[in-house]
C-alpha positions in Angstrom: 2.1 -11.9 -10.9 -0.6 -11.0 -13.3 -2.9 -7.9 -13.3 -6.5 -9.2 -12.6 -8.8 -6.7 -14.2 -9.0 -3.0 -16.3 -7.4 -2.1 -19.0 -4.4 -3.5 -18.4 -6.0 -7.3 -17.5 -3.6 -10.6 -17.8 -0.3 -8.2 -18.4 2.5 -9.8 -15.9 3.7 -8.3 -13.4 7.4 -8.8 -11.8 7.2 -9.1 -8.1 10.6 -9.0 -6.0 12.7 -11.6 -4.8 13.5 -12.4 -0.9 11.3 -11.7 2.5 11.2 -8.2 2.8 8.0 -8.5 0.9 4.6 -9.8 0.8 3.3 -9.6 -2.3 -1.1 -9.5 -2.4 -2.2 -12.8 -3.5 -4.4 -12.3 -6.7 -7.5 -13.8 -4.6 -7.1 -10.4 -2.5 -6.2 -7.5 -4.5 -9.1 -8.7 -6.9 -11.2 -9.0 -3.8 -9.9 -5.3 -2.9 -10.6 -4.3 -6.5 -13.9 -5.5 -6.5 -14.8 -3.4 -3.8 -13.6 -0.4 -5.2 -14.2 -0.8 -8.7 -14.1 1.9 -10.7 -11.5 4.4 -10.0 -11.8 7.1 -12.7 -9.7 10.3 -11.6 -8.8 9.5 -8.7 -5.6 10.2 -6.8 -4.2 6.9 -5.1 -1.6 6.6 -2.3 0.3 3.3 -2.6 2.3 3.0 1.0 4.1 0.4 0.9 3.8 -0.1 -2.6 6.8 -3.4 -3.5 6.4 -4.2 -6.9 3.5 -2.4 -7.7 0.6 -4.6 -8.4 -1.6 -2.1 -6.3 -0.9 0.5 -8.5 -1.1 -0.7 -11.6 -4.1 -2.6 -10.9 -5.5 1.2 -9.6 -4.1 2.6 -12.7 -5.6 -0.1 -14.7 -9.1 0.4 -13.5 -8.6 4.2 -14.0 -6.9 5.9 -11.8 -5.4 9.0 -12.3 -2.3 9.6 -10.7 -0.5 7.1 -8.4 2.1 7.3 -5.8 3.7 4.7 -4.8 6.3 5.1 -2.1 8.5 1.9 -0.9 12.1 1.3 1.2 13.3 -1.6 0.2 15.6 -1.0 -3.1 14.5 -4.3 -4.5 11.2 -3.7 -4.1 11.9 -0.1 -6.0 13.5 -1.3 -8.8 11.4 -4.2 -9.8 8.4 -0.7 -9.2 10.2 0.3 -11.6 11.0 -2.6 -14.2 6.9 -3.1 -13.4 6.0 0.9 -14.5 8.6 0.9 -17.9 7.5 -2.1 -19.2 3.6 -1.7 -18.7 4.2 1.6 -20.0 2.1 3.5 -17.2 5.3 6.4 -16.1 2.7 9.1 -17.1 0.0 7.7 -14.0 2.7 5.9 -11.8 5.6 7.8 -9.4 7.6 5.4 -8.0 9.5 6.5 -4.3 12.2 4.9 -2.8 11.5 6.3 0.8 10.1 5.4 4.3 6.9 5.4 4.6 7.2 7.4 8.1 9.9 10.0 6.5 8.0 10.0 3.4 4.4 11.4 5.5 6.5 14.0 7.2 8.3 15.7 4.5 4.9 16.0 2.5 2.2 16.4 5.2 -0.5 18.3 3.1 -0.7 16.2 0.5 -3.8 14.2 0.7 -5.2 11.1 -1.6 -8.7 10.2 -2.2 -7.5 6.2 -1.5 -5.1 5.4 0.5 -3.5 1.4 0.3 -1.5 0.1 3.2 -0.4 -3.2 3.4 2.5 -2.5 5.6 5.0 -5.9 6.2 4.1 -8.3 8.2 6.1 -8.3 10.8 6.9 -5.5 13.3 3.7 -3.2 12.3 4.7 -0.3 13.6 0.5 1.5 14.4 2.7 4.9 14.8 3.0 5.1 10.4 -0.4 3.9 10.2 -1.3 6.9 11.5 0.6 9.0 9.8 -1.2 8.1 6.3 -4.1 8.3 7.4 -3.9 12.0 7.5 -2.8 11.5 4.0 -6.5 10.1 3.1 -9.2 13.4 2.2 -12.4 14.0 3.6 -14.8 11.5 2.6 -11.7 9.4 1.5 -10.8 5.2 1.8 -8.6 4.1 3.4 -8.0 0.7 3.0 -5.8 -1.3 5.3 -4.1 -5.0 4.3 -3.8 -6.4 7.5 -2.8 -9.9 8.9 -6.0 -12.3 10.0 -5.6 -13.2 13.0 -4.3 -9.8 14.4 -7.4 -7.2 16.3 -8.2 -4.8 13.7 -7.0 -1.4 14.3 -9.2 1.9 15.3 -8.0 4.6 14.1 -9.9 8.3 15.4 -11.0 10.0 12.6 -11.4 6.8 10.2 -15.1 5.0 10.4 -14.7 0.9 9.6 -17.3 0.3 6.9 -16.2 -3.1 5.8 -14.0 -6.3 7.1 -13.3 -9.3 4.2 -11.2 -12.0 5.2 -9.0 -14.0 3.4 -7.7 -16.4 6.2 -3.9 -15.2 6.9 -4.8 -11.6 5.1 -7.8 -9.4 5.7 -8.6 -6.2 3.9 -10.2 -3.5 6.4 -12.2 -0.1 4.7 -12.6 3.0 6.4 -13.8 5.7 5.4 -12.8 9.6 7.0 -15.3 11.4 8.1 -13.7 14.3 9.4 
């Protein structure tokens, strides 16, 4: 995998082996960040970080800071290797944790953007609903969702846009209060 755009454009990113993570394709990642544009000065939560590709892409496009959470030890190791190789340790914080437990332990932390790309097998809506609480008012929640599944509705979010990529769809929401 490689970084699609920004200051790290073209740099390689390692991906974890196995089936516990599903790395977002370059095409989908490019589509996501083309919609978001520049992220100068924004704080991002990457809730199912895997290799950290979304975290790295966000920093490459100007994000001030990213909290990258994943509960898989292999993925967390690869994430830390990517952070070190790309020299972005001051801007990406890798956390080995379950997203639900992390949310319970950090109930007041809020972000400009929450990126949520959960594993497609066994998606738990209760975890996604917890993550929505970490979006600040007027902030964005972006959900990577299976292409054939009905898009979820969240009480405190307004759906802005859907980009369909066949087996994946990106759903963009805004927190309205």
